[in-house]
C-alpha positions, 0 to 999 in steps of 0.5 A: 477484535471488533470491526466498526464500519462507516456506511452512508450515501456518497459525499456525506463525509465518511472518509473524512470521519475515517481519517478523523478517528484514525488521527491521520490522513489515510483515505483520499477526501474529495468533494465529489461522490464516488471517490471511495470504491474499496473497503479500506480497513485500518487498525484503530484505538480509543482510550486503550481499546483497539478495533478495526475501522472500515471505510466504505464507498457510497451506498447507491440505489439497487437499480445502479449497474456497472462500477456503482454496483461493484461498489455497492457489493463491497459495502454489503460485504463490509456490513456483513463483516462488521460488528458495529455500524456507523450510519452517516448522514449529511446535516447540510442536506437533511434526510433524503429518500436514499438515507431512508432506503439505507436505514431499512437495509441497515436495520435488516442486518441486525447489527448494532447501529449508531447514527451520525449526522455530519457537517452540522457546522455549516449554515442551515444544518440545525434546521435540517436536523429535525428531519432525521427524527423521522427514522424513529426514536434513536440517538443522533450524534451531531458531528463535524468530521472536518473539524473534529466536533462531536467525535468524542461523544460518538466514541464514548457511545461505541466504547462499551461495545468494543471489548478488551484487547489491549494485547492485539498488535496491529504492526505486521512483520513485512510491508509490501506495496504492489505497484504498477501501471493501471490494469496490470492486476494489482487488486486481483492479486490481493484478492487472490492472496486474501482468498476473498473479494476485498477490492473492486476489480474491473477491466476499466483502468484506474478502478482503484483510486486509493492506497488500500492496506490489507493484512494477510497471515501466511503460515506464521508470518503477517504481511501488510499488502498495500494496493495502489492506484495505477501509476500512469504518465503525468501527462495522462493523469486527469483530475484531482482524484487521479492525481492524488491517487498517483501520489498516495501510490508513490507515498506507499512506496516510502512506507513499504519494506518490499515492493512488487512491481507488477508487469503485464505479461501480455502487454509487455514492458513500457517506459512507464514500468521503467520509471516506477522501477526507478522510483523503487531503486531511488527509495532503497526498497526490496524489489520483486519484478512480477510478470502477471497474467501468464495464464494468457500466454500459450507457449509459456516456456519460450515466453519465460526465457525471452522475457527474463532476458528482456527484463534484464535489458529494461531494468539494468539497475535492478539486476539484483531483483528476482523475476517471478511469473504468476497469474493472480486471477488463476492463482498460479505462482502464489506460493512462490510469491510469499517465499520470495518476499520473505527471502527479500525481507531477510536480505533487507535486514541482513547484517554482515560482520565487520571481520567477514566484510573486510576479508572480502573487501581487502581481497577486492581491493588487492585484486583490482587496485583503483587507478591512480588519481593525479599520479597519487594512490587512492588508498582504501582502509576498511569497510563497515556496515552502518545500517539495514533497510537497505543495507548500507556500508561506509568505506574509509578512504584517502583521496575520496575525490578521485574515486570512480563510480565504476569502482564503487560498482565493482565493490558492490558486485563483489559484496553481492557475490560473497553475501548475496543480498538478493532482491535489495539495493545496497548503499555504499558511502565514501568517507575521507580519512587522512 
């Protein structure tokens, strides 16, 4: 399938164009340079033809160092990976020396190049438009990514180069969100799963700003891993970009099947880890508790025993979640990670027959009857499964108002003992029946 990359200097509207072509808000858009750092890849289609669309960070001068240089490295990887390039410039500011430098770099790549001039809806943009002809006798596409103007002309020009691939399916089998505090190694883990440097990594907390979707094929299974920004305490969130990064991370939780809560094996568990775990439980997602950076632990045997018990104490509401010990950097435990994700997904979609379920249910009720409510019996009739993702059950009873929370928990534990449901929360609803 063809890959189309959007390239340009910072703040020319690449992420706005990316969102416009996808028809939905995927990338964070903010009126400041450097918001996009990773190369974000999404499946896209136009008039029946499907392709991958790549959003990139702003291209900066080769003289830059640090974080900017890491972003530039990602841009170069995207250029090398893409089949077609959209070179986006700013019609409001006109042609700049950096635009000319980028143009020379793109021409050297040998890739098919399309020229977009964005923000032509703003004042003085027509006056600056003539500047771009200094790049040569090429076709320029005046655009307003924000308002959708000129997008059709650009896509019609791209259309013949996209190829025929109607049978391609973008839908992955399992969607996995990687969540955690800043600097727990989320991007490093996904780079390891991909076996390539797809995401910018750094020792600086807050390196990842957007939620990045990455497809990984393991054996015959297609996984979508969603790398998210580190979720820190609300009081420590600084600026709009970080605020929206955290909100996007929490939104990613809503669209996943399985959540990996990545914990720092060196720093240990914090209150913020507990809050993220609570969000996973509230959303009803499959869950794996993953301690990362075990390569930095000297006595792993002792550590594993102590931390496994410690996790159970910190997350009493996630006792059903498997606990894994990995090193994303050293590629330790990666195979077991895939196996456990697949196992949790099977449990997440599991259905139990009504006859089997009620054999267990009747035994539980008879062995430990519910206490009387105001001197009268709380009668339990039967249970049935009504949904999956997460597995959900309805219990038909008489005098629902008298049912104790502890008894519902007792029923849940009994169902887990009989049918496992490892790694997934259960939802049990009570329904009155006279």
